[in-house]
C-alpha positions, 0 to 999 in steps of 0.5 A: 304960320299955316303951311302952304302946299305946292301947286303946279303952275297950270293947276286949277285952283279956286278960292272958297269960304271955309265953314271952319278953322282950316289953318292946320289942314293944308294938304288935306281933302276939302269937301263941299258944304251947303251954301257953297262953303268948304270944310275938312272932309271926314269920309270917303262918301263926302262930296269932295271939292279938292285939295286944300292949298292953304287954309283960313284960321276961322269960319268965313275965311278965304281958302285956296283949293286945288280942283284939277291938276298936280299939287301936294297933299298929305297922306292919312295912311300908306299910299302907293304911286298909282293909287286912287285917293279918297278922304279918311276921317281926319281929312287926309288922303288914303287909297281906295278901291271901295265901290261907291267911294268918291275919289279926289286924286291919283297918287304920283309918289309913294307916301307914308302916313303923315307924309306930303306927296305929289298927286294929280287931282281929278274927280270920280267915283268907284264902280257906281254902274248898275 
């Protein structure tokens, strides 16, 4: 059975259609695809949709994505409380300070690679001002 992430009662979650198998990606960063579907993010420059709460086993399945508020995510490297987060190539959350990267959340706990941890989902982009 696929893991389901914790999400705060007042967080905003939406149901989207997956464009791939996302059953093992709970807690990972989801990106928006053409046609309104979502898939596992593989770069900090992707259009990040939110944090995957639970995933479908096949393309076309419904998935739940946290788009605003507190939820649980999975670290792709060491994360410190207060870090701004983006996605690494495996769809996990990593800290970023790189100009032009999209951000999906702020860490509310320290975490090591592979850990599940609390984050506040917000959306942004680092230093894109002229």
